C-alpha beads as a LAMMPS data file, in Angstrom:
LAMMPS data file: protein, C-alpha beads

230 atoms
229 bonds

1 atom types
1 bond types

-500.0 500.0 xlo xhi
-500.0 500.0 ylo yhi
-500.0 500.0 zlo zhi

Masses

1 110.0

Atoms # bond

1 1 1 -282.284 -193.497 -342.278
2 1 1 -284.464 -196.491 -343.265
3 1 1 -286.934 -195.359 -340.666
4 1 1 -286.886 -191.287 -341.015
5 1 1 -286.247 -191.626 -344.717
6 1 1 -289.839 -193.244 -345.572
7 1 1 -291.604 -191.483 -342.787
8 1 1 -290.098 -187.996 -343.470
9 1 1 -291.416 -188.401 -347.255
10 1 1 -294.599 -189.062 -346.183
11 1 1 -295.104 -186.476 -343.871
12 1 1 -293.516 -184.089 -346.069
13 1 1 -295.909 -185.088 -349.024
14 1 1 -298.854 -184.817 -346.599
15 1 1 -297.893 -180.915 -345.610
16 1 1 -297.684 -180.318 -349.213
17 1 1 -301.093 -181.626 -350.243
18 1 1 -302.333 -179.397 -347.362
19 1 1 -301.616 -176.104 -348.864
20 1 1 -301.919 -176.927 -352.546
21 1 1 -305.575 -176.587 -354.222
22 1 1 -307.391 -179.093 -356.414
23 1 1 -307.080 -180.690 -359.092
24 1 1 -303.003 -180.436 -358.239
25 1 1 -303.484 -181.796 -354.365
26 1 1 -305.319 -184.873 -355.816
27 1 1 -302.539 -185.852 -358.018
28 1 1 -300.099 -185.632 -355.361
29 1 1 -301.912 -189.070 -354.046
30 1 1 -299.599 -190.779 -356.694
31 1 1 -296.153 -189.418 -355.229
32 1 1 -297.851 -190.101 -351.654
33 1 1 -297.908 -193.743 -352.311
34 1 1 -295.223 -193.961 -354.648
35 1 1 -292.279 -192.468 -352.751
36 1 1 -292.646 -193.776 -349.036
37 1 1 -293.768 -197.354 -350.732
38 1 1 -290.727 -197.028 -352.841
39 1 1 -288.478 -196.249 -350.380
40 1 1 -289.836 -198.904 -347.749
41 1 1 -289.389 -201.480 -350.867
42 1 1 -285.640 -200.513 -351.123
43 1 1 -284.747 -200.840 -347.843
44 1 1 -286.603 -204.002 -347.339
45 1 1 -284.900 -205.807 -350.044
46 1 1 -281.729 -204.628 -348.499
47 1 1 -282.765 -206.173 -344.658
48 1 1 -282.468 -202.575 -343.431
49 1 1 -285.418 -203.891 -340.762
50 1 1 -283.994 -206.666 -338.517
51 1 1 -287.240 -206.720 -336.496
52 1 1 -289.145 -207.568 -340.133
53 1 1 -286.846 -210.797 -340.364
54 1 1 -288.937 -214.265 -340.041
55 1 1 -292.176 -212.681 -340.468
56 1 1 -294.432 -214.325 -342.643
57 1 1 -296.742 -212.313 -344.438
58 1 1 -299.649 -214.801 -345.124
59 1 1 -303.132 -213.162 -346.310
60 1 1 -304.705 -214.430 -343.153
61 1 1 -301.864 -214.220 -340.712
62 1 1 -302.689 -215.011 -337.177
63 1 1 -305.980 -214.533 -336.469
64 1 1 -305.701 -212.613 -333.287
65 1 1 -303.875 -209.646 -334.722
66 1 1 -306.823 -210.027 -337.307
67 1 1 -309.429 -209.417 -334.219
68 1 1 -307.221 -206.668 -333.129
69 1 1 -307.189 -204.796 -336.594
70 1 1 -311.359 -205.347 -336.724
71 1 1 -311.670 -204.044 -333.675
72 1 1 -308.980 -200.949 -334.029
73 1 1 -311.140 -200.125 -337.396
74 1 1 -314.469 -200.103 -335.421
75 1 1 -313.462 -198.000 -332.327
76 1 1 -311.870 -195.304 -334.794
77 1 1 -315.235 -194.970 -336.692
78 1 1 -317.418 -195.243 -334.273
79 1 1 -317.719 -192.570 -332.105
80 1 1 -318.022 -190.342 -335.226
81 1 1 -320.963 -192.050 -336.792
82 1 1 -322.583 -192.264 -334.007
83 1 1 -322.141 -188.979 -333.310
84 1 1 -320.410 -188.763 -329.994
85 1 1 -317.400 -186.463 -331.125
86 1 1 -317.441 -184.114 -334.129
87 1 1 -315.697 -184.552 -337.187
88 1 1 -314.871 -182.425 -340.709
89 1 1 -317.684 -182.139 -343.250
90 1 1 -317.526 -185.002 -345.824
91 1 1 -316.927 -183.026 -348.501
92 1 1 -313.032 -182.274 -346.863
93 1 1 -312.487 -186.209 -347.482
94 1 1 -311.416 -188.468 -349.965
95 1 1 -313.225 -188.457 -353.305
96 1 1 -311.853 -190.434 -356.550
97 1 1 -313.729 -188.043 -358.792
98 1 1 -311.601 -185.035 -358.344
99 1 1 -310.072 -185.772 -361.571
100 1 1 -311.241 -188.754 -363.508
101 1 1 -315.309 -187.799 -363.229
102 1 1 -316.005 -190.733 -361.344
103 1 1 -316.610 -190.776 -357.609
104 1 1 -315.144 -194.435 -357.299
105 1 1 -312.786 -194.472 -360.314
106 1 1 -310.237 -197.652 -360.420
107 1 1 -306.935 -195.617 -360.680
108 1 1 -307.533 -193.286 -357.481
109 1 1 -309.192 -196.243 -355.128
110 1 1 -306.718 -198.450 -356.098
111 1 1 -303.858 -195.619 -355.191
112 1 1 -305.724 -194.756 -352.028
113 1 1 -306.005 -198.448 -351.304
114 1 1 -302.281 -199.447 -351.782
115 1 1 -301.087 -196.238 -349.882
116 1 1 -303.490 -196.689 -346.804
117 1 1 -303.911 -200.462 -346.541
118 1 1 -300.630 -201.771 -347.437
119 1 1 -297.899 -198.604 -347.374
120 1 1 -299.007 -196.230 -344.225
121 1 1 -299.216 -199.483 -341.886
122 1 1 -295.622 -200.520 -342.402
123 1 1 -294.092 -196.960 -342.628
124 1 1 -296.040 -195.591 -339.406
125 1 1 -294.877 -198.515 -337.561
126 1 1 -291.920 -198.760 -338.306
127 1 1 -291.056 -195.512 -337.198
128 1 1 -293.415 -195.168 -334.283
129 1 1 -293.233 -198.183 -332.742
130 1 1 -290.280 -199.136 -333.601
131 1 1 -287.262 -196.475 -334.095
132 1 1 -289.435 -193.785 -331.898
133 1 1 -290.177 -196.213 -328.899
134 1 1 -286.891 -197.849 -328.914
135 1 1 -284.907 -194.274 -329.167
136 1 1 -286.693 -193.062 -326.563
137 1 1 -286.328 -195.858 -324.245
138 1 1 -282.790 -196.172 -324.610
139 1 1 -282.080 -192.577 -324.066
140 1 1 -282.011 -192.811 -320.351
141 1 1 -278.738 -195.083 -320.599
142 1 1 -277.174 -194.016 -323.769
143 1 1 -277.959 -196.875 -325.799
144 1 1 -278.412 -197.263 -329.421
145 1 1 -282.348 -197.555 -330.230
146 1 1 -281.261 -200.250 -332.647
147 1 1 -279.814 -202.235 -329.582
148 1 1 -283.027 -201.632 -327.368
149 1 1 -285.303 -205.114 -327.401
150 1 1 -287.999 -204.589 -329.655
151 1 1 -291.006 -204.758 -326.727
152 1 1 -289.452 -203.718 -323.755
153 1 1 -292.009 -202.035 -322.063
154 1 1 -290.718 -198.350 -320.187
155 1 1 -292.705 -195.655 -319.207
156 1 1 -290.923 -192.959 -320.985
157 1 1 -291.428 -194.672 -324.594
158 1 1 -294.675 -195.756 -324.122
159 1 1 -295.959 -192.203 -323.150
160 1 1 -293.938 -190.556 -326.051
161 1 1 -295.253 -192.881 -328.910
162 1 1 -299.083 -192.772 -327.765
163 1 1 -298.863 -188.958 -327.466
164 1 1 -296.816 -188.773 -330.890
165 1 1 -299.397 -191.216 -332.176
166 1 1 -302.082 -189.364 -331.180
167 1 1 -300.756 -185.529 -332.195
168 1 1 -299.228 -186.768 -335.490
169 1 1 -303.062 -187.333 -336.590
170 1 1 -305.662 -184.537 -337.568
171 1 1 -306.924 -182.479 -334.623
172 1 1 -310.252 -184.117 -334.953
173 1 1 -309.072 -187.621 -334.778
174 1 1 -307.076 -186.837 -331.546
175 1 1 -309.328 -188.754 -329.190
176 1 1 -309.909 -192.048 -330.919
177 1 1 -306.288 -191.961 -331.796
178 1 1 -304.773 -191.454 -328.131
179 1 1 -307.171 -194.808 -327.420
180 1 1 -306.029 -196.657 -330.389
181 1 1 -302.048 -195.940 -329.843
182 1 1 -302.318 -197.004 -326.154
183 1 1 -304.057 -200.417 -328.056
184 1 1 -301.377 -200.670 -330.408
185 1 1 -298.540 -200.193 -327.904
186 1 1 -299.990 -202.908 -325.419
187 1 1 -300.436 -205.254 -328.415
188 1 1 -296.662 -204.832 -329.400
189 1 1 -295.963 -205.606 -325.855
190 1 1 -298.191 -208.782 -325.395
191 1 1 -297.007 -209.832 -329.060
192 1 1 -293.774 -208.966 -329.194
193 1 1 -293.858 -208.798 -332.857
194 1 1 -294.059 -205.485 -335.065
195 1 1 -295.595 -207.647 -337.819
196 1 1 -298.469 -208.211 -335.336
197 1 1 -299.106 -204.183 -335.162
198 1 1 -298.593 -203.845 -338.709
199 1 1 -300.822 -206.416 -339.742
200 1 1 -303.571 -205.149 -337.024
201 1 1 -302.556 -201.758 -338.189
202 1 1 -303.156 -202.543 -341.984
203 1 1 -306.922 -204.725 -340.781
204 1 1 -308.111 -201.807 -338.954
205 1 1 -307.217 -199.328 -342.586
206 1 1 -309.151 -201.913 -344.524
207 1 1 -312.049 -201.999 -342.227
208 1 1 -312.112 -198.427 -342.932
209 1 1 -311.470 -198.099 -346.372
210 1 1 -314.150 -200.736 -347.259
211 1 1 -316.703 -198.656 -344.604
212 1 1 -315.891 -195.800 -347.017
213 1 1 -316.104 -197.411 -350.335
214 1 1 -318.335 -199.789 -349.952
215 1 1 -320.865 -198.408 -346.910
216 1 1 -323.022 -201.556 -346.791
217 1 1 -320.063 -203.475 -346.010
218 1 1 -320.111 -202.288 -342.556
219 1 1 -323.534 -202.033 -341.228
220 1 1 -322.784 -198.960 -339.261
221 1 1 -321.904 -197.146 -342.270
222 1 1 -324.833 -197.984 -344.706
223 1 1 -326.504 -194.911 -346.360
224 1 1 -323.673 -192.502 -344.882
225 1 1 -320.821 -190.172 -346.308
226 1 1 -317.539 -191.244 -344.524
227 1 1 -315.205 -189.724 -346.579
228 1 1 -313.713 -187.800 -344.012
229 1 1 -311.951 -190.827 -342.780
230 1 1 -309.620 -191.624 -345.998

Bonds

1 1 1 2
2 1 2 3
3 1 3 4
4 1 4 5
5 1 5 6
6 1 6 7
7 1 7 8
8 1 8 9
9 1 9 10
10 1 10 11
11 1 11 12
12 1 12 13
13 1 13 14
14 1 14 15
15 1 15 16
16 1 16 17
17 1 17 18
18 1 18 19
19 1 19 20
20 1 20 21
21 1 21 22
22 1 22 23
23 1 23 24
24 1 24 25
25 1 25 26
26 1 26 27
27 1 27 28
28 1 28 29
29 1 29 30
30 1 30 31
31 1 31 32
32 1 32 33
33 1 33 34
34 1 34 35
35 1 35 36
36 1 36 37
37 1 37 38
38 1 38 39
39 1 39 40
40 1 40 41
41 1 41 42
42 1 42 43
43 1 43 44
44 1 44 45
45 1 45 46
46 1 46 47
47 1 47 48
48 1 48 49
49 1 49 50
50 1 50 51
51 1 51 52
52 1 52 53
53 1 53 54
54 1 54 55
55 1 55 56
56 1 56 57
57 1 57 58
58 1 58 59
59 1 59 60
60 1 60 61
61 1 61 62
62 1 62 63
63 1 63 64
64 1 64 65
65 1 65 66
66 1 66 67
67 1 67 68
68 1 68 69
69 1 69 70
70 1 70 71
71 1 71 72
72 1 72 73
73 1 73 74
74 1 74 75
75 1 75 76
76 1 76 77
77 1 77 78
78 1 78 79
79 1 79 80
80 1 80 81
81 1 81 82
82 1 82 83
83 1 83 84
84 1 84 85
85 1 85 86
86 1 86 87
87 1 87 88
88 1 88 89
89 1 89 90
90 1 90 91
91 1 91 92
92 1 92 93
93 1 93 94
94 1 94 95
95 1 95 96
96 1 96 97
97 1 97 98
98 1 98 99
99 1 99 100
100 1 100 101
101 1 101 102
102 1 102 103
103 1 103 104
104 1 104 105
105 1 105 106
106 1 106 107
107 1 107 108
108 1 108 109
109 1 109 110
110 1 110 111
111 1 111 112
112 1 112 113
113 1 113 114
114 1 114 115
115 1 115 116
116 1 116 117
117 1 117 118
118 1 118 119
119 1 119 120
120 1 120 121
121 1 121 122
122 1 122 123
123 1 123 124
124 1 124 125
125 1 125 126
126 1 126 127
127 1 127 128
128 1 128 129
129 1 129 130
130 1 130 131
131 1 131 132
132 1 132 133
133 1 133 134
134 1 134 135
135 1 135 136
136 1 136 137
137 1 137 138
138 1 138 139
139 1 139 140
140 1 140 141
141 1 141 142
142 1 142 143
143 1 143 144
144 1 144 145
145 1 145 146
146 1 146 147
147 1 147 148
148 1 148 149
149 1 149 150
150 1 150 151
151 1 151 152
152 1 152 153
153 1 153 154
154 1 154 155
155 1 155 156
156 1 156 157
157 1 157 158
158 1 158 159
159 1 159 160
160 1 160 161
161 1 161 162
162 1 162 163
163 1 163 164
164 1 164 165
165 1 165 166
166 1 166 167
167 1 167 168
168 1 168 169
169 1 169 170
170 1 170 171
171 1 171 172
172 1 172 173
173 1 173 174
174 1 174 175
175 1 175 176
176 1 176 177
177 1 177 178
178 1 178 179
179 1 179 180
180 1 180 181
181 1 181 182
182 1 182 183
183 1 183 184
184 1 184 185
185 1 185 186
186 1 186 187
187 1 187 188
188 1 188 189
189 1 189 190
190 1 190 191
191 1 191 192
192 1 192 193
193 1 193 194
194 1 194 195
195 1 195 196
196 1 196 197
197 1 197 198
198 1 198 199
199 1 199 200
200 1 200 201
201 1 201 202
202 1 202 203
203 1 203 204
204 1 204 205
205 1 205 206
206 1 206 207
207 1 207 208
208 1 208 209
209 1 209 210
210 1 210 211
211 1 211 212
212 1 212 213
213 1 213 214
214 1 214 215
215 1 215 216
216 1 216 217
217 1 217 218
218 1 218 219
219 1 219 220
220 1 220 221
221 1 221 222
222 1 222 223
223 1 223 224
224 1 224 225
225 1 225 226
226 1 226 227
227 1 227 228
228 1 228 229
229 1 229 230
């Protein structure tokens, strides 16, 4: 339940957003952040995630995790910015002006940052590269996934999580999602710590966020409308 509740609540709200018209859709950003985030905190304080115990949540963290996160963020955006792959129109992406009248209003930017950079990496990594990866790996022997070592490589778990990570994203993101799924899985095996993939995932999302909100910060984002990434 600690893994399913946070992730499923996140997915359900995203699906609802897909069928609700503005401005109602824009207000759903609030529960999209608060419900999974609240559940995550609820289970964290009850030590429901043993794989996170002992992880140091420093601002800098291991430099290698940060470097991988920056690489992942750039790899995610570059093929679309360079025109290698097609993407949806920018007006289908995040626009904080939907309700506040100001494109970069503080309320919506803060909510999107918290959800995209602080909540999503935890929710997604805990479900995909902790619960799902170990669940598939333990199916062959009937082992409770919680007893399967976190970073033990098995082809079944590796393939299942990469494919799931890929197809859980929008169809236009599938090419890069597949590559990033492989990278994050390999980084988990290499580091042996879910905290490392969470940190890399957070840095990657933070890089994308900066490129969208402050296009001049990321050089290849300058003078481009990158809202479809959020």
